[in-house]
C-alpha positions as CSV (number, residue, x, y, z in Angstrom):
1,X,18.5,28.8,15.9
2,X,20.3,29.6,12.9
3,X,17.8,31.7,11.1
4,X,20.0,32.3,8.0
5,X,20.0,28.6,7.4
6,X,16.7,27.6,9.3
7,X,17.9,25.0,10.5
8,X,17.1,23.5,14.2
9,X,17.4,20.7,16.2
10,X,13.7,19.7,17.4
11,X,12.7,17.7,20.5
12,X,10.6,14.5,19.1
13,X,7.7,13.5,20.2
14,X,6.5,9.7,21.0
15,X,3.7,7.6,22.3
16,X,0.7,10.0,22.3
17,X,1.7,13.0,22.1
18,X,-0.2,16.0,20.3
19,X,0.1,19.9,19.8
20,X,-2.7,21.6,21.8
21,X,-3.6,23.6,18.4
22,X,-4.6,19.9,16.7
23,X,-7.3,18.9,19.4
24,X,-9.1,16.9,16.4
25,X,-6.2,14.9,15.3
26,X,-6.0,11.5,16.6
27,X,-2.6,10.1,17.9
28,X,-1.6,6.2,19.0
29,X,2.0,6.2,17.5
30,X,3.6,3.2,19.4
31,X,3.7,-0.2,17.6
32,X,4.3,-2.7,21.0
33,X,1.7,-5.4,20.3
34,X,0.7,-8.7,20.2
35,X,-0.2,-11.0,17.3
36,X,-1.9,-14.0,19.5
37,X,-1.7,-16.0,16.0
38,X,1.9,-15.4,15.4
39,X,3.5,-14.3,18.7
40,X,7.1,-13.8,17.8
41,X,5.7,-10.7,15.5
42,X,5.3,-7.9,17.7
43,X,5.2,-7.6,22.0
44,X,2.1,-6.9,24.1
45,X,0.5,-3.1,24.0
46,X,0.3,-1.7,27.2
47,X,-3.0,0.0,28.1
48,X,-1.9,3.5,27.5
49,X,-0.9,2.7,23.8
50,X,-4.6,1.3,23.0
51,X,-5.9,3.4,20.0
52,X,-8.3,6.1,20.5
53,X,-11.7,6.0,19.6
54,X,-12.4,6.8,15.7
55,X,-15.9,8.7,14.3
56,X,-17.6,7.8,11.1
57,X,-18.8,10.6,9.5
58,X,-21.0,10.7,6.2
59,X,-19.8,12.0,2.9
60,X,-18.9,11.3,-0.5
61,X,-15.7,9.3,-1.6
62,X,-13.3,12.3,-2.7
63,X,-10.0,10.0,-1.0
64,X,-10.2,9.8,2.4
65,X,-13.9,9.6,2.8
66,X,-16.7,7.2,1.4
67,X,-19.9,8.1,1.2
68,X,-21.8,5.4,4.0
69,X,-25.1,5.1,2.7
70,X,-24.1,5.3,-1.1
71,X,-21.9,1.9,-0.1
72,X,-24.7,0.1,1.0
73,X,-27.1,0.7,-1.8
74,X,-24.5,-0.3,-3.9
75,X,-24.6,-3.8,-2.4
76,X,-28.3,-3.8,-2.2
77,X,-29.8,-0.8,-4.9
78,X,-33.1,0.6,-3.0
79,X,-32.1,-0.2,0.0
80,X,-32.7,2.4,2.4
81,X,-29.9,2.9,4.9
82,X,-29.9,3.7,8.4
83,X,-27.4,5.3,9.7
84,X,-24.4,3.0,11.3
85,X,-25.0,2.8,15.4
86,X,-22.4,3.5,17.5
87,X,-18.7,2.2,16.7
88,X,-18.7,0.0,20.2
89,X,-22.1,-1.1,19.4
90,X,-21.2,-2.5,16.0
91,X,-18.4,-4.1,17.2
92,X,-19.3,-5.7,19.8
93,X,-21.8,-7.6,18.2
94,X,-19.3,-9.2,15.6
95,X,-17.8,-11.4,18.2
96,X,-20.7,-13.1,17.8
97,X,-20.4,-14.9,14.5
98,X,-24.3,-15.5,13.4
99,X,-25.8,-13.0,15.0
100,X,-26.7,-9.0,13.4
101,X,-27.0,-6.2,15.4
102,X,-30.3,-6.9,16.2
103,X,-29.3,-10.4,17.6
104,X,-30.7,-12.0,14.9
105,X,-29.3,-15.1,13.1
106,X,-27.7,-14.6,9.8
107,X,-26.0,-16.5,7.1
108,X,-22.7,-18.2,8.3
109,X,-20.0,-15.6,7.3
110,X,-16.7,-17.9,5.6
111,X,-14.6,-18.6,2.7
112,X,-13.8,-21.6,1.1
113,X,-10.8,-22.3,-0.8
114,X,-11.8,-22.1,-4.0
115,X,-11.2,-19.5,-7.2
116,X,-13.4,-17.0,-7.3
117,X,-14.3,-15.7,-10.9
118,X,-15.7,-11.8,-10.8
119,X,-19.0,-12.4,-9.9
120,X,-18.4,-14.9,-6.8
121,X,-15.7,-12.6,-5.8
122,X,-17.8,-9.5,-5.6
123,X,-21.0,-11.2,-3.8
124,X,-17.9,-12.1,-0.9
125,X,-16.9,-8.7,-0.8
126,X,-20.8,-8.0,-0.8
127,X,-21.3,-10.1,1.9
128,X,-18.2,-8.6,3.9
129,X,-19.2,-5.0,4.3
130,X,-22.8,-5.9,5.0
131,X,-21.8,-8.5,7.5
132,X,-19.3,-6.2,9.2
133,X,-20.2,-3.1,8.2
134,X,-18.0,-1.0,10.9
135,X,-15.0,-2.6,9.8
136,X,-15.4,-2.6,6.0
137,X,-16.6,-0.1,3.2
138,X,-16.5,-1.5,-0.2
139,X,-15.9,0.8,-3.3
140,X,-14.7,0.5,-7.2
141,X,-12.2,2.7,-8.5
142,X,-13.3,2.6,-11.8
143,X,-14.1,-0.5,-14.5
144,X,-12.0,-2.5,-17.0
145,X,-11.9,-2.7,-20.4
146,X,-15.1,-5.0,-20.3
147,X,-16.6,-3.2,-17.9
148,X,-16.1,-5.1,-14.2
149,X,-15.6,-2.9,-11.2
150,X,-11.8,-2.4,-9.9
151,X,-13.1,-3.3,-6.5
152,X,-11.4,-2.4,-3.4
153,X,-12.0,-3.2,0.1
154,X,-10.8,-0.9,3.0
155,X,-10.9,-3.1,6.2
156,X,-10.3,-0.8,9.5
157,X,-11.7,0.6,12.6
158,X,-12.6,3.6,10.5
159,X,-13.3,2.6,6.8
160,X,-15.0,5.4,6.1
161,X,-12.9,8.0,6.6
162,X,-9.0,8.6,7.0
163,X,-8.0,8.2,10.5
164,X,-5.8,11.7,10.9
165,X,-2.7,11.0,11.8
166,X,-2.6,7.4,11.0
167,X,-1.2,5.8,7.1
168,X,-3.4,4.5,4.5
169,X,-1.2,1.2,3.1
170,X,-2.5,-1.2,0.3
171,X,-2.3,-4.5,-1.5
172,X,-2.8,-4.6,-5.4
173,X,-3.4,-8.4,-6.4
174,X,-4.4,-10.0,-9.7
175,X,-2.5,-7.6,-11.8
176,X,-2.0,-10.4,-14.4
177,X,-5.5,-12.1,-14.8
178,X,-3.9,-15.7,-14.6
179,X,-1.5,-14.9,-12.0
180,X,-4.4,-16.1,-9.6
181,X,-3.0,-17.3,-6.4
182,X,-2.6,-13.6,-5.5
183,X,-6.3,-12.7,-5.6
184,X,-7.4,-15.7,-3.2
185,X,-4.1,-14.0,-1.0
186,X,-6.5,-11.3,-0.8
187,X,-9.6,-12.6,-0.2
188,X,-8.6,-14.7,2.5
189,X,-6.8,-12.0,3.9
190,X,-10.2,-9.9,4.2
191,X,-12.0,-12.6,5.9
192,X,-8.8,-13.2,8.7
193,X,-8.5,-9.6,9.0
194,X,-12.7,-9.2,10.0
195,X,-12.9,-12.0,12.1
196,X,-10.0,-11.9,14.0
197,X,-10.6,-8.0,14.7
198,X,-12.6,-9.0,18.2
199,X,-9.9,-11.7,19.3
200,X,-7.0,-10.7,18.2
201,X,-5.1,-8.0,20.4
202,X,-2.2,-7.7,17.1
203,X,-4.8,-7.2,14.5
204,X,-7.2,-5.0,16.3
205,X,-4.2,-2.8,16.7
206,X,-3.4,-2.8,13.1
207,X,-7.0,-2.1,11.8
208,X,-7.1,0.8,14.7
209,X,-4.5,2.3,13.3
210,X,-4.2,1.8,9.9
211,X,-6.8,2.2,6.5
212,X,-5.8,-1.0,4.7
213,X,-7.1,-1.2,1.0
214,X,-7.6,-4.1,-1.0
215,X,-7.8,-4.7,-4.3
216,X,-8.2,-8.2,-4.9
217,X,-8.2,-8.0,-9.1
218,X,-6.7,-5.3,-10.9
219,X,-7.6,-7.7,-14.0
220,X,-10.7,-9.1,-13.5
221,X,-11.3,-9.5,-17.6
222,X,-7.8,-11.5,-17.7
223,X,-9.0,-13.4,-14.5
224,X,-11.6,-14.7,-16.9
225,X,-9.9,-16.1,-19.9
226,X,-7.2,-17.8,-17.7
227,X,-7.3,-21.5,-16.7
228,X,-6.9,-23.2,-13.6
229,X,-4.2,-26.0,-13.4
230,X,-2.1,-24.0,-15.7
231,X,1.5,-22.9,-14.5
232,X,3.0,-21.1,-17.4
233,X,2.2,-19.0,-20.2
234,X,0.7,-15.7,-21.3
235,X,-3.3,-16.7,-21.6
236,X,-5.2,-14.1,-19.4
237,X,-2.1,-12.3,-18.1
238,X,-3.1,-9.1,-20.6
239,X,-6.2,-7.1,-20.2
240,X,-8.8,-7.3,-22.7
241,X,-7.3,-5.1,-25.3
242,X,-4.2,-7.2,-25.2
243,X,-1.8,-4.5,-23.1
244,X,0.6,-5.6,-19.9
245,X,-0.6,-3.4,-17.0
246,X,2.5,-3.6,-15.5
247,X,4.2,-2.2,-18.3
248,X,1.6,0.4,-18.7
249,X,2.8,3.2,-16.2
250,X,4.9,6.8,-16.9
251,X,8.3,5.6,-16.0
252,X,11.2,7.0,-14.1
253,X,13.8,6.4,-16.9
254,X,12.1,6.2,-19.7
255,X,9.2,8.0,-21.8
256,X,6.9,5.2,-22.0
257,X,4.0,5.1,-25.1
258,X,2.2,2.6,-24.5
259,X,-1.7,3.7,-24.6
260,X,-2.8,4.3,-21.2
261,X,-5.1,1.5,-20.2
262,X,-8.3,2.3,-18.2
263,X,-7.0,-0.3,-15.5
264,X,-4.0,1.8,-15.1
265,X,-5.9,5.1,-15.5
266,X,-8.1,3.8,-12.6
267,X,-5.2,3.0,-10.2
268,X,-3.0,6.4,-11.2
269,X,-6.1,8.5,-10.4
270,X,-6.5,6.4,-7.0
271,X,-3.1,7.1,-5.8
272,X,-3.3,10.6,-6.8
273,X,-6.2,10.9,-4.4
274,X,-4.9,9.1,-0.9
275,X,-1.9,9.4,0.2
276,X,-0.7,5.8,0.2
277,X,2.5,5.2,2.7
278,X,3.3,1.6,2.1
279,X,2.2,-0.6,-0.9
280,X,2.6,-4.3,-2.0
281,X,1.7,-5.7,-5.4
282,X,1.3,-9.4,-5.5
283,X,2.1,-11.7,-8.5
284,X,2.8,-15.0,-9.6
285,X,5.2,-17.4,-11.6
286,X,8.1,-17.1,-8.7
287,X,8.9,-16.5,-5.2
288,X,10.7,-13.6,-4.1
289,X,10.2,-10.0,-3.4
290,X,11.6,-7.7,-5.7
291,X,12.0,-4.0,-4.9
292,X,12.6,-0.8,-7.4
293,X,13.8,0.5,-9.8
294,X,12.4,-2.3,-12.1
295,X,14.0,0.0,-14.6
296,X,17.5,1.5,-15.4
297,X,19.0,3.8,-17.9
298,X,19.9,1.0,-20.0
299,X,16.9,-0.9,-20.1
300,X,17.3,-2.9,-23.0
301,X,16.8,-6.4,-21.8
302,X,20.8,-8.3,-21.0
303,X,21.5,-11.6,-19.5
304,X,23.4,-10.3,-16.7
305,X,21.7,-7.0,-15.6
306,X,23.1,-4.9,-13.2
307,X,21.1,-3.1,-10.0
308,X,19.0,-0.2,-10.5
309,X,19.3,1.4,-6.3
310,X,16.8,4.3,-5.3
311,X,17.8,6.5,-2.7
312,X,16.4,4.6,-0.3
313,X,17.7,1.1,-1.2
314,X,18.2,0.6,2.8
315,X,14.7,0.4,3.6
316,X,13.4,-1.1,0.1
317,X,16.0,-4.1,1.2
318,X,14.0,-4.0,4.5
319,X,10.7,-4.6,3.0
320,X,11.4,-7.5,1.1
321,X,13.1,-9.1,3.6
322,X,10.1,-8.5,6.1
323,X,8.1,-10.7,3.6
324,X,10.5,-13.1,2.6
325,X,11.6,-13.8,6.0
326,X,8.1,-14.2,7.3
327,X,7.4,-16.4,4.3
328,X,7.3,-20.3,5.3
329,X,9.9,-20.5,2.7
330,X,10.5,-17.6,0.5
331,X,13.7,-17.1,2.5
332,X,15.5,-19.9,1.2
333,X,16.1,-18.3,-1.8
334,X,15.4,-21.8,-4.2
335,X,14.6,-20.8,-7.6
336,X,11.1,-22.1,-9.0
337,X,12.5,-23.5,-12.3
338,X,16.7,-24.6,-13.1
339,X,16.1,-22.0,-15.5
340,X,15.6,-19.2,-12.9
341,X,18.5,-18.1,-10.9
342,X,18.0,-18.3,-7.0
343,X,17.3,-15.6,-4.6
344,X,19.6,-14.7,-1.9
345,X,17.1,-14.8,1.1
346,X,14.2,-14.6,-0.8
347,X,14.6,-11.4,-2.3
348,X,15.8,-9.2,-5.4
349,X,16.7,-5.4,-7.1
350,X,13.7,-5.0,-9.9
351,X,16.3,-4.3,-12.6
352,X,18.8,-6.6,-11.5
353,X,16.3,-9.5,-11.9
354,X,15.4,-8.0,-15.4
355,X,14.1,-4.4,-16.2
356,X,11.4,-3.6,-17.6
357,X,9.7,-0.1,-18.3
358,X,6.1,1.1,-16.8
359,X,6.2,-0.6,-14.0
360,X,4.0,0.3,-11.2
361,X,6.0,0.0,-8.1
362,X,8.6,2.6,-9.4
363,X,5.3,4.7,-10.1
364,X,4.2,4.7,-7.2
365,X,7.8,5.3,-5.7
366,X,8.6,8.8,-7.6
367,X,5.4,10.0,-8.6
368,X,4.1,9.8,-5.0
369,X,6.5,8.2,-2.5
370,X,4.6,5.5,-1.7
371,X,6.9,2.5,-1.0
372,X,5.7,-0.5,-3.0
373,X,7.0,-3.7,-3.1
374,X,6.2,-6.5,-5.9
375,X,5.8,-9.9,-4.3
376,X,5.7,-13.0,-6.2
377,X,3.8,-15.3,-3.9
378,X,3.8,-18.8,-6.1
379,X,6.1,-20.7,-8.3
380,X,2.7,-21.8,-10.5
381,X,0.8,-19.1,-11.7
382,X,-2.7,-20.9,-11.4
383,X,-2.2,-24.2,-9.3
384,X,-4.8,-26.1,-8.6
385,X,-7.8,-25.3,-5.9
386,X,-7.0,-27.5,-3.7
387,X,-3.4,-26.0,-3.5
388,X,-4.6,-22.6,-1.8
389,X,-4.2,-23.9,2.0
390,X,-0.8,-24.2,1.8
391,X,-0.2,-21.0,0.2
392,X,-2.3,-18.7,2.5
393,X,-0.5,-20.8,5.1
394,X,2.7,-20.1,4.1
395,X,1.9,-16.0,3.2
396,X,-0.5,-15.4,6.0
397,X,2.4,-13.8,8.6
398,X,4.0,-12.6,5.9
399,X,0.9,-10.5,4.4
400,X,0.7,-9.3,8.2
401,X,3.7,-8.4,9.3
402,X,4.7,-6.2,5.9
403,X,1.8,-3.9,6.7
404,X,2.9,-3.0,10.3
405,X,6.2,-1.7,8.6
406,X,4.3,1.7,7.9
407,X,4.5,2.2,11.5
408,X,8.5,2.5,11.0
409,X,10.2,5.8,10.6
410,X,9.1,9.2,10.8
411,X,5.7,10.9,10.6
412,X,4.1,14.3,12.1
413,X,2.4,17.4,10.7
414,X,3.8,20.9,8.8
415,X,1.7,23.3,10.4
416,X,1.9,27.4,10.2
417,X,2.7,29.8,12.3
418,X,-1.4,29.4,13.7
419,X,-0.9,25.3,14.0
420,X,-3.3,25.4,10.4
421,X,-1.8,22.2,8.2
422,X,0.2,23.1,5.4
423,X,-1.3,20.9,2.5
424,X,1.6,20.2,-0.2
425,X,4.4,21.1,1.3
426,X,7.6,19.0,-0.5
427,X,9.4,17.4,1.7
428,X,13.0,15.2,1.2
429,X,14.8,12.9,3.9
430,X,18.8,14.8,3.1
431,X,20.3,12.9,0.4
432,X,17.6,10.8,-0.3
433,X,16.7,12.8,-3.6
434,X,13.1,10.9,-4.1
435,X,10.7,14.0,-2.3
436,X,7.2,13.0,-0.9
437,X,4.2,15.6,0.0
438,X,2.0,16.4,2.6
439,X,-1.5,15.8,2.9
440,X,-4.3,18.1,2.9
441,X,-4.5,17.8,7.0
442,X,-0.3,18.6,6.8
443,X,-0.1,14.8,7.8
444,X,3.7,13.3,6.4
445,X,4.8,9.6,6.9
446,X,8.2,8.4,5.8
447,X,9.9,4.6,6.5
448,X,13.1,4.7,8.0
449,X,15.5,2.4,9.5
450,X,17.0,3.2,12.8
451,X,19.8,6.4,12.5
452,X,19.9,10.0,12.3
453,X,18.8,12.1,9.5
454,X,17.7,15.7,8.5
455,X,14.3,16.3,7.1
456,X,14.3,19.2,4.4
457,X,10.9,21.0,4.1
458,X,9.5,23.8,1.7
459,X,6.0,25.5,1.1
460,X,5.3,28.4,-1.1
461,X,5.2,31.2,0.9
462,X,7.2,30.0,3.8
463,X,10.7,30.2,5.2
464,X,12.0,26.4,4.6
465,X,13.3,24.4,7.1
466,X,15.9,21.8,7.8
467,X,15.4,19.7,10.9
468,X,17.8,17.0,12.4
469,X,16.0,13.9,13.9
470,X,16.3,10.2,15.0
471,X,14.9,7.2,14.5
472,X,14.9,4.2,16.6
473,X,13.5,0.7,16.6
474,X,10.8,0.3,19.2
475,X,8.4,3.1,17.3
476,X,8.0,5.5,15.0
477,X,9.3,9.5,15.8
478,X,6.7,11.9,15.6
479,X,8.4,15.1,14.1
480,X,5.8,18.3,13.8
481,X,7.3,21.0,12.0
482,X,6.5,25.1,12.1
483,X,7.1,26.7,9.2
484,X,7.3,30.6,9.1
485,X,5.8,32.8,6.4
486,X,8.2,34.5,4.2
487,X,8.7,38.1,3.9
488,X,7.2,39.6,0.1
489,X,11.2,39.9,-1.0
490,X,12.4,36.5,0.2
491,X,12.5,33.9,-2.6
492,X,13.5,30.4,-1.4
493,X,14.6,27.2,-3.9
494,X,12.5,23.9,-3.4
495,X,14.2,21.0,-2.7
496,X,16.4,19.4,-5.3
497,X,14.9,15.6,-5.7
498,X,15.6,13.1,-8.6
499,X,14.0,12.7,-11.1
500,X,14.0,16.4,-12.4
501,X,10.7,17.3,-13.9
502,X,12.0,17.2,-17.3
503,X,13.3,13.7,-17.0
504,X,9.7,12.5,-16.0
505,X,8.2,13.3,-19.4
506,X,11.1,13.6,-21.9
507,X,12.6,10.2,-23.3
508,X,16.1,10.8,-22.5
509,X,17.1,7.7,-23.1
510,X,17.3,6.2,-26.6
511,X,17.2,2.4,-25.9
512,X,15.3,0.3,-28.3
513,X,12.6,-1.9,-26.0
514,X,11.3,-5.3,-26.6
515,X,7.7,-5.6,-28.0
516,X,5.5,-7.1,-26.0
517,X,5.3,-11.0,-26.6
518,X,8.7,-11.0,-28.6
519,X,10.3,-12.6,-25.4
520,X,9.6,-14.3,-22.4
521,X,11.1,-12.9,-19.4
522,X,12.5,-15.4,-16.6
523,X,9.8,-14.0,-14.0
524,X,6.2,-12.5,-14.2
525,X,6.6,-8.9,-12.5
């Protein structure tokens, strides 16, 4: 090793390898599995690739754990909840569709192809977590302007606590209240995941190795004033105060002066507490997967916009293509209206489609390193309910396959000399100047395509390191990095990332912005 530069080529671990100093850590790092209902997604697992058993621990929700008792009392106030039985005992009963843990008949669990307003959605989510307590946890990240809960359902083999070494992913739907298909797709997805766990090896693998957080509606107030059968227009798009929530986040390129809304604030706090690896934001009004950046230094709307590409453009294109090519129609690239441009292979760069300030996907990526793609899933924003089966069939494989991409690239732990995790170490893939951080458990993840890379690691009080590694197609690469304590006289600069801290808070671009409602954009992201 070159002590002066801190560069070293490390041995890369794959499979179930783990350091002796991290005995509590659960490892399962292969994605060779099989989806019985979509056989072309991934091949079968081998016995040694099946996940380890995980535990459920009572405790308040602080971003990676949820209080079990409080969760159930939220469903039925005043109910004295007994501790959950063993994982195996709970999951086995779920193979019998209408029996509870005591073998008693319960109400059949199903979901109709009908629209669910806030009350009906809440009822379904509560029924789900009561029926599948070892696979789901329901929590609220806050409330809308009118006081409706912003529900999130975790679907996972470890719904109440983070699985160390395994990624958290999320879907956020119905950000625009009148784009109703997205919400119903999320409810259908929840139903499909929990009912397929005991019979589908791929779904079992996905839930055993991933914590999936699903927010069916970020804008429940807007939904309540929307109208079924209305394909266009803005009624219900905005929150109860008239704000477009996808123009309400801090922006990479330009200071966003719009007053932060409670729904946006709740999502920002949520993202800050859980280190999500991958995310999808579901919309309606077009049929395309749109990837960052959504904004550009020249962010005033132009008839022919130029792409605004991230340092991870190859990964974002791959993620967008993963969704579009597994969709029944999206990859054809057909535009929904004659006035709209077509999208080659069903994907587009957000700014090239049309630029916007304050979008959620750019915020996820720049501020927290979470790779989010905007998924436009229906030409009609609020189509008649009898068309919902078609939309579910079109999107089912895409929704599942997309989540599995969190298991691509590199992952590992940042440790000190004693094998203890280092929290908030700054990491960056060399030449990709949007950084990310390690969790309180020292974990990190980065979705990358096959190739050779260098990881730059920096933490206060430690000697920085630059590590070479290789990513392959077949499985994620496990890379554990040990940082050595710096001497008192040693001073090191953190890695340079883009954007610099100043650009996040200072308005460096003086371009006039269109007021909300003054122009109908050619899409609905």
